[in-house]
Backbone as a printed PyTorch tensor [residue, N CA C, xyz], in Angstrom:
tensor([[[115.2330,   2.5270,  -3.9870],
         [113.8750,   2.6620,  -3.8550],
         [113.3560,   4.2270,  -3.9200]],

        [[111.9800,   4.1110,  -4.8300],
         [111.8260,   5.4320,  -5.5060],
         [110.7780,   6.3580,  -4.3700]],

        [[110.8490,   7.6020,  -4.4920],
         [110.2710,   8.3450,  -3.7910],
         [108.8770,   7.8080,  -3.8790]],

        [[108.0580,   8.4010,  -2.6770],
         [106.4310,   7.9640,  -3.1480],
         [105.9320,   9.6370,  -2.6320]],

        [[106.6070,  10.3850,  -2.5220],
         [106.1700,  11.7700,  -2.4480],
         [107.0360,  12.6700,  -1.7500]],

        [[106.8500,  13.7690,  -0.9570],
         [107.6770,  14.9810,  -0.6010],
         [108.2030,  14.5250,   0.3710]],

        [[109.6330,  14.6200,   0.7710],
         [110.1250,  14.3630,   1.9020],
         [109.4310,  14.9180,   3.2000]],

        [[110.0310,  14.3490,   4.6250],
         [109.3310,  15.0450,   5.7810],
         [109.5270,  16.4370,   5.5620]],

        [[110.2040,  16.9320,   5.5700],
         [111.2800,  18.9180,   5.4260],
         [109.9920,  18.8040,   4.6550]],

        [[109.4140,  18.7930,   3.5360],
         [108.5800,  19.4790,   2.8370],
         [107.4010,  19.3720,   3.1880]],

        [[107.1640,  18.2560,   3.8420],
         [104.8260,  18.2660,   4.4380],
         [105.3580,  19.2380,   5.4820]],

        [[106.1620,  19.4510,   6.7570],
         [106.4570,  19.6860,   7.4990],
         [106.3840,  21.5980,   7.8510]],

        [[107.3770,  22.1800,   6.2600],
         [106.5700,  23.3960,   5.5570],
         [105.2250,  23.3930,   5.3800]],

        [[104.8390,  22.5130,   4.6510],
         [103.3790,  22.5510,   4.3990],
         [102.3110,  22.7040,   5.6290]],

        [[102.6380,  21.8240,   6.6380],
         [101.7510,  21.5940,   7.6480],
         [102.0120,  23.2370,   8.6600]],

        [[102.4020,  23.6050,   8.6210],
         [102.8820,  24.7940,   8.9680],
         [102.0590,  25.7740,   8.1270]],

        [[102.0810,  25.6400,   7.2750],
         [101.3120,  26.8830,   6.1860],
         [100.0120,  26.3890,   6.7480]],

        [[ 98.5140,  27.0110,   7.5630],
         [ 97.7520,  26.8420,   7.6630],
         [ 96.7940,  27.3810,   6.4780]],

        [[ 97.0220,  28.1190,   5.6940],
         [ 96.2630,  28.7500,   4.6830],
         [ 96.3900,  27.4300,   3.2650]],

        [[ 97.2840,  26.5750,   3.2370],
         [ 97.4550,  25.4730,   2.6600],
         [ 96.8570,  24.2280,   2.8480]],

        [[ 96.6460,  23.7650,   3.6950],
         [ 96.2920,  22.5900,   4.0850],
         [ 94.4250,  22.5630,   4.2540]],

        [[ 94.1620,  23.9770,   4.8140],
         [ 92.8060,  24.1780,   4.5650],
         [ 92.1760,  24.4190,   3.2140]],

        [[ 92.7820,  25.0340,   2.3390],
         [ 92.3390,  24.9010,   1.1280],
         [ 92.4710,  23.9880,   0.5020]],

        [[ 93.4270,  22.9480,   0.6780],
         [ 93.5810,  21.8030,   0.0470],
         [ 92.6290,  20.6170,   0.0320]],

        [[ 92.1900,  21.0120,   1.6880],
         [ 91.0310,  20.2490,   2.2520],
         [ 89.7620,  20.6810,   1.5310]],

        [[ 89.4430,  21.9930,   2.0180],
         [ 88.6550,  22.3140,   1.2350],
         [ 88.0150,  22.1380,  -0.3420]],

        [[ 89.0900,  22.2920,  -0.9770],
         [ 88.9640,  21.6590,  -2.6860],
         [ 88.5730,  20.3200,  -2.5530]],

        [[ 89.3730,  19.5940,  -1.7690],
         [ 89.2360,  17.8680,  -1.8810],
         [ 87.6170,  17.8960,  -1.2710]],

        [[ 87.2790,  18.5790,  -0.7180],
         [ 85.6570,  18.1530,   0.3040],
         [ 85.0510,  18.4120,  -0.6300]],

        [[ 85.0780,  19.6090,  -1.5940],
         [ 83.7810,  20.0210,  -2.5850],
         [ 83.8120,  19.6410,  -3.6430]],

        [[ 84.5430,  18.7080,  -3.9580],
         [ 84.9700,  18.2050,  -5.1770],
         [ 84.0300,  17.2260,  -5.3830]],

        [[ 83.5180,  16.8740,  -6.8430],
         [ 82.2310,  16.4120,  -7.0360],
         [ 82.3650,  14.5960,  -6.5800]],

        [[ 81.1210,  13.8210,  -6.6400],
         [ 80.9770,  12.6810,  -5.6430],
         [ 82.4090,  11.6150,  -6.0640]],

        [[ 83.5080,  11.9450,  -4.7970],
         [ 84.4780,  11.3140,  -5.2000],
         [ 84.7820,  10.4180,  -3.4770]],

        [[ 85.5240,   9.3860,  -3.6510],
         [ 85.7650,   8.7700,  -2.1290],
         [ 87.1010,  10.0410,  -1.5980]],

        [[ 87.1940,  10.5520,  -2.1330],
         [ 88.4690,  12.0720,  -1.6770],
         [ 87.2710,  12.5330,  -0.7710]],

        [[ 86.5520,  13.1970,  -1.5810],
         [ 84.9810,  13.9980,  -1.6320],
         [ 84.7470,  13.9910,  -0.1980]],

        [[ 84.0100,  12.6340,  -0.0860],
         [ 83.5220,  12.1050,   1.3880],
         [ 84.6270,  11.8130,   2.5690]],

        [[ 85.7450,  11.8430,   2.4010],
         [ 86.6690,  11.8210,   3.3990],
         [ 87.3190,  12.7560,   3.8040]],

        [[ 87.2580,  13.4950,   3.2240],
         [ 87.8350,  15.2890,   3.4530],
         [ 86.9840,  16.1010,   3.9900]],

        [[ 85.6480,  15.7250,   3.9460],
         [ 84.6130,  16.4390,   4.4700],
         [ 84.3990,  16.1840,   5.7700]],

        [[ 84.7780,  14.6520,   6.0500],
         [ 84.3350,  13.9450,   6.8870],
         [ 85.8770,  14.9800,   8.7430]],

        [[ 86.8270,  15.7170,   7.6850],
         [ 87.8690,  16.2160,   9.0450],
         [ 88.2960,  17.5720,   8.7290]],

        [[ 88.6710,  18.0940,   9.9670],
         [ 88.8350,  19.2590,   9.8920],
         [ 90.3850,  20.0360,  10.0870]],

        [[ 90.6130,  19.6040,  11.3040],
         [ 91.7580,  20.0180,  12.1990],
         [ 92.8870,  19.3610,  11.2340]],

        [[ 94.4970,  20.0110,  11.6930],
         [ 95.1800,  19.7490,  10.8020],
         [ 96.0780,  18.6460,  11.5020]],

        [[ 95.6640,  17.9060,  12.0700],
         [ 96.0480,  16.7010,  13.1010],
         [ 95.3920,  15.3910,  12.0820]],

        [[ 94.4140,  15.4830,  11.7810],
         [ 93.5730,  14.8240,  10.8680],
         [ 93.7410,  15.1140,   9.9270]],

        [[ 94.1000,  16.2360,   8.6430],
         [ 94.0970,  16.5400,   7.8610],
         [ 95.3710,  16.2020,   6.4560]],

        [[ 96.3130,  16.6020,   7.5440],
         [ 97.8600,  16.2600,   7.1890],
         [ 98.1900,  14.9970,   7.0630]],

        [[ 97.6190,  14.1850,   7.9790],
         [ 98.1880,  13.2080,   7.6660],
         [ 97.4750,  12.3120,   5.9910]],

        [[ 96.0480,  12.7870,   6.3290],
         [ 95.3810,  11.9790,   5.0470],
         [ 96.1630,  12.3230,   3.8680]],

        [[ 96.4530,  13.9600,   3.8440],
         [ 97.0420,  14.5370,   2.5470],
         [ 98.7690,  13.6700,   2.4460]],

        [[ 99.0420,  13.5350,   3.1920],
         [100.4970,  12.8920,   2.8960],
         [100.1780,  11.6240,   2.5710]],

        [[ 99.5190,  10.5200,   3.3280],
         [ 99.1250,   9.0600,   2.5920],
         [ 98.5070,   9.2100,   1.3790]],

        [[ 97.6890,   9.9710,   0.9300],
         [ 96.8260,  10.0760,  -0.2170],
         [ 97.5900,  10.7640,  -1.2400]],

        [[ 98.4640,  11.3950,  -1.1530],
         [ 99.4630,  11.6820,  -2.0700],
         [100.1700,  11.1960,  -3.1990]],

        [[100.5450,  10.2310,  -2.5980],
         [100.9650,   9.4500,  -3.0550],
         [100.3140,   8.1270,  -4.1160]],

        [[ 99.2050,   8.0840,  -3.8540],
         [ 98.3650,   7.3040,  -4.4230],
         [ 97.0710,   7.5800,  -5.1950]],

        [[ 96.6420,   8.5300,  -5.1190],
         [ 95.6750,   9.7110,  -5.3190],
         [ 95.9620,  10.7840,  -6.2820]],

        [[ 95.6940,  10.6080,  -7.6400],
         [ 96.3380,  11.5920,  -8.5220],
         [ 95.5290,  13.1380,  -8.3720]],

        [[ 93.9230,  12.8080,  -7.9240],
         [ 93.4790,  14.0600,  -7.5710],
         [ 94.3370,  14.8240,  -6.1790]],

        [[ 94.5300,  14.1090,  -5.2380],
         [ 94.8290,  14.7890,  -4.2020],
         [ 96.1490,  15.6480,  -4.7240]],

        [[ 97.0420,  14.6050,  -4.8040],
         [ 98.2400,  15.5110,  -5.3340],
         [ 98.1610,  16.2810,  -6.4850]],

        [[ 97.4730,  16.5500,  -7.3740],
         [ 96.6310,  17.6850,  -8.1630],
         [ 96.4710,  18.9290,  -8.0130]],

        [[ 95.8480,  18.5850,  -6.2600],
         [ 94.8080,  19.6720,  -5.8540],
         [ 95.6200,  20.1660,  -5.1210]],

        [[ 96.9620,  19.4200,  -3.9420],
         [ 98.0930,  19.7500,  -3.5050],
         [ 98.8900,  20.5760,  -4.1570]],

        [[ 99.5160,  20.2430,  -5.1950],
         [100.2810,  21.3110,  -6.1570],
         [ 99.5280,  22.6660,  -6.6570]],

        [[ 98.3960,  22.4190,  -6.5850],
         [ 97.6830,  23.5510,  -7.2180],
         [ 97.3730,  24.5670,  -6.0390]],

        [[ 96.9170,  23.9100,  -5.1700],
         [ 97.0740,  25.1430,  -3.9830],
         [ 98.5180,  25.3590,  -3.5740]],

        [[ 99.7480,  24.8320,  -3.6350],
         [100.9470,  25.5100,  -3.4160],
         [101.1160,  26.5800,  -4.3010]],

        [[101.1140,  25.8610,  -5.4500],
         [101.5990,  26.8930,  -6.7940],
         [100.7430,  28.5450,  -6.9530]],

        [[ 99.7030,  28.3620,  -6.6950],
         [ 98.5550,  29.2940,  -6.3950],
         [ 99.5070,  30.1630,  -4.8460]],

        [[ 98.9710,  29.6490,  -3.8150],
         [ 98.9640,  30.3310,  -2.7440],
         [100.5120,  30.6370,  -2.1100]],

        [[101.5110,  29.8740,  -2.5240],
         [102.9560,  29.9060,  -1.9100],
         [103.6540,  30.7530,  -3.1770]],

        [[103.4510,  30.4580,  -4.4130],
         [104.1780,  31.1740,  -5.1770],
         [103.1550,  32.2160,  -6.1120]],

        [[101.7310,  32.5840,  -5.1590],
         [100.5880,  33.6450,  -6.1200],
         [100.7650,  33.1670,  -7.8820]],

        [[101.1140,  31.9070,  -8.2290],
         [100.9050,  31.6060,  -9.4030],
         [102.3730,  31.8700, -10.4370]],

        [[102.7660,  32.0090,  -9.6110],
         [104.2290,  32.7830, -10.7090],
         [105.1640,  31.7220, -10.7650]],

        [[104.6240,  30.4520, -10.9400],
         [105.8340,  28.8960, -11.5710],
         [106.1900,  29.1740, -12.6120]],

        [[105.9110,  30.0500, -13.5210],
         [106.0460,  30.5210, -14.9610],
         [107.8300,  30.9620, -15.0120]],

        [[108.3320,  31.5500, -13.9460],
         [109.2820,  32.4430, -13.6670],
         [110.3410,  31.5070, -13.1030]],

        [[111.7320,  32.1600, -12.6060],
         [112.5060,  31.7270, -12.1010],
         [112.2210,  31.6140, -10.7600]],

        [[112.7440,  30.7370,  -9.7920],
         [112.7910,  31.1900,  -8.3890],
         [113.5570,  32.1490,  -8.0180]],

        [[114.4950,  32.5090,  -8.2210],
         [115.2560,  33.7710,  -7.8020],
         [114.0050,  34.8130,  -7.9150]],

        [[113.4470,  34.9030,  -9.1330],
         [112.4020,  35.8190,  -9.6250],
         [111.4590,  36.1040,  -8.2230]],

        [[111.0730,  35.4250,  -7.3550],
         [110.2410,  35.7090,  -6.6690],
         [110.3540,  36.5980,  -5.2800]],

        [[112.1400,  36.9880,  -5.4580],
         [112.6640,  37.9520,  -4.1480],
         [112.7300,  37.1080,  -2.8750]],

        [[112.5790,  35.4060,  -2.8580],
         [112.5010,  35.0500,  -1.5520],
         [114.2190,  35.2430,  -1.1750]],

        [[114.5220,  35.9650,  -0.0930],
         [116.2260,  35.8520,   0.4830],
         [116.6600,  34.9050,   0.9450]],

        [[115.8080,  34.1860,   1.8820],
         [115.9360,  33.1030,   2.5970],
         [114.9900,  32.0500,   2.8110]],

        [[114.8720,  31.4440,   1.6650],
         [113.3030,  30.4280,   1.4340],
         [113.8300,  29.0630,   2.0010]],

        [[112.8490,  28.9650,   3.0360],
         [113.1140,  27.3540,   3.6490],
         [112.8980,  26.2590,   2.6160]],

        [[113.6910,  25.0700,   2.9160],
         [113.8740,  23.7820,   1.7470],
         [112.8390,  23.1180,   1.5890]],

        [[111.7720,  23.3560,   2.7140],
         [110.5950,  22.7860,   2.3410],
         [109.9750,  23.4520,   0.9980]],

        [[109.6330,  24.8090,   0.8470],
         [109.7450,  25.9250,   0.4340],
         [110.2560,  25.4440,  -1.1190]],

        [[111.2540,  25.2650,  -1.1250],
         [112.4610,  25.1230,  -2.1070],
         [111.7810,  23.6370,  -2.8970]],

        [[111.5680,  22.6520,  -2.2830],
         [111.1700,  21.2220,  -3.0350],
         [109.8760,  21.6210,  -3.5580]],

        [[108.9750,  22.0650,  -3.0650],
         [107.8140,  22.3170,  -3.4110],
         [107.9800,  22.5660,  -4.9420]],

        [[109.2800,  24.1170,  -4.7830],
         [109.4350,  24.6530,  -6.1300],
         [109.5580,  23.6240,  -7.0200]],

        [[110.7520,  22.9690,  -6.8480],
         [111.1000,  21.9090,  -7.1500],
         [110.2130,  21.0010,  -8.3700]],

        [[109.2690,  20.4540,  -7.4770],
         [108.3100,  19.2750,  -7.7560],
         [107.6070,  19.7130,  -8.6670]],

        [[107.1240,  21.2700,  -8.5610],
         [105.9900,  21.9600,  -9.5290],
         [106.8710,  22.5300, -10.9090]],

        [[107.8660,  22.9310, -10.5060],
         [108.6060,  23.8740, -12.0450],
         [109.7110,  22.1240, -12.4070]],

        [[110.5050,  21.5740, -12.1030],
         [111.7520,  21.0710, -12.4060],
         [112.5430,  21.7390, -11.6590]],

        [[112.6460,  22.9830, -11.5410],
         [113.8170,  23.8310, -11.6040],
         [114.5000,  23.5730, -10.4200]],

        [[115.4760,  23.5400,  -9.9980],
         [116.3450,  23.3880,  -9.1470],
         [116.9340,  24.8010,  -8.6990]],

        [[115.9720,  25.4200,  -7.2640],
         [116.4770,  27.3270,  -6.6780],
         [118.1790,  27.2760,  -6.7540]],

        [[118.4180,  28.4310,  -7.4380],
         [119.6450,  28.2090,  -6.5370],
         [120.1970,  29.4950,  -5.7910]],

        [[119.9770,  28.7370,  -4.3030],
         [119.8140,  29.7170,  -3.3330],
         [120.7440,  30.5820,  -3.0990]],

        [[122.0320,  30.4510,  -3.2670],
         [122.7860,  31.6190,  -3.1640],
         [123.1170,  32.8460,  -4.1400]],

        [[122.1400,  32.5060,  -5.2690],
         [121.8540,  33.5970,  -6.5180],
         [120.5630,  34.6250,  -5.7900]],

        [[120.1590,  33.6670,  -4.8240],
         [118.8980,  34.6660,  -4.5350],
         [119.0400,  35.2710,  -3.2880]],

        [[120.5190,  35.4450,  -2.9940],
         [120.6710,  36.6830,  -1.9840],
         [121.2020,  36.2010,  -0.5170]],

        [[121.3950,  34.7400,  -0.6680],
         [121.7450,  34.2620,   0.2690],
         [123.3220,  33.6490,   0.5550]],

        [[123.9940,  34.5340,   1.9400],
         [125.5780,  34.3620,   1.4530],
         [125.8830,  32.7330,   2.4490]],

        [[126.9190,  31.6120,   1.6620],
         [127.0720,  30.6470,   2.1710],
         [127.5150,  30.8700,   3.3770]],

        [[127.2360,  29.8920,   4.7430],
         [127.5680,  29.9990,   6.0410],
         [129.5160,  30.4100,   6.0280]],

        [[129.4130,  30.8580,   7.0660],
         [130.8150,  31.2600,   7.1960],
         [131.6360,  30.5120,   8.2080]],

        [[132.8740,  30.0900,   8.0220],
         [133.4780,  28.9580,   8.2700],
         [133.7270,  29.6150,   9.8250]],

        [[133.2450,  28.3010,  10.8390],
         [133.5090,  28.0720,  12.3760],
         [134.5580,  28.9590,  12.9440]],

        [[134.1650,  29.6620,  13.8460],
         [135.4810,  30.3090,  14.4030],
         [135.6080,  29.5450,  15.7090]],

        [[137.0870,  29.4470,  15.6300],
         [137.8230,  28.7670,  16.9740],
         [138.4040,  29.4830,  17.8470]],

        [[137.3110,  29.8140,  18.9850],
         [137.9320,  30.5800,  19.8650],
         [139.4930,  30.1140,  20.7060]],

        [[140.4750,  31.2870,  21.1530],
         [141.4960,  30.1480,  22.0650],
         [140.9830,  30.6060,  23.7640]],

        [[141.3660,  29.9670,  24.5430],
         [140.8380,  29.8710,  25.8940],
         [140.7630,  31.1880,  26.4770]],

        [[141.7610,  32.1170,  26.3400],
         [141.7180,  33.3780,  26.5480],
         [140.4430,  33.9360,  26.5970]],

        [[140.1320,  34.0830,  25.1340],
         [138.8300,  34.8270,  24.8770],
         [137.5890,  34.0900,  25.3680]],

        [[137.7040,  32.9210,  25.4600],
         [136.3380,  32.2480,  25.8270],
         [136.1480,  32.7400,  27.7230]],

        [[137.2960,  32.6850,  28.0280],
         [137.3240,  33.0390,  29.8630],
         [137.7460,  34.5160,  29.7080]],

        [[137.8080,  35.6010,  28.9070],
         [137.2420,  36.8440,  28.9050],
         [135.8150,  36.8720,  28.6940]],

        [[135.0140,  36.2330,  28.1500],
         [133.5870,  36.1340,  27.6750],
         [133.2420,  36.1910,  26.5140]],

        [[134.1910,  36.0620,  25.6980],
         [134.1740,  36.6450,  23.9920],
         [132.7900,  36.4880,  23.6340]],

        [[132.2090,  37.6440,  23.0420],
         [130.7550,  37.8450,  22.4730],
         [129.9730,  38.5080,  23.4920]],

        [[130.1010,  38.2670,  24.9060],
         [128.8270,  38.7530,  25.5250],
         [129.5140,  40.7690,  25.6750]],

        [[128.4170,  40.8150,  26.0290],
         [128.6310,  41.9840,  26.6080],
         [127.8060,  43.4830,  25.6060]]])
């Protein structure tokens, strides 16, 4: 089954960015006389706006276009014509990386962006645990 929109983790990231969802709502509410304008003018809170954006994203090209424009303008400062690594983000959340890929088609190379791969887990010996390894 084809995905109809961003995955939950991308929406979670978007939801935490108050400036983004508020700007998307504002732009949709101020759009010319459309059904979306009337719907978005009637809501203001995150608990009302974000579920509407999520539902409308897959079926309304205007909503999708506005959400993309807001993410590109505010999250990436309009720099979607460069490479992700050029943005200088050292540890970008995967929700942000998903939006980048959706807007540009580029899969960000996170390791090249300065993030080291996770270290192998450390297996402690019982004596180290009893001595309080790492405490202190």
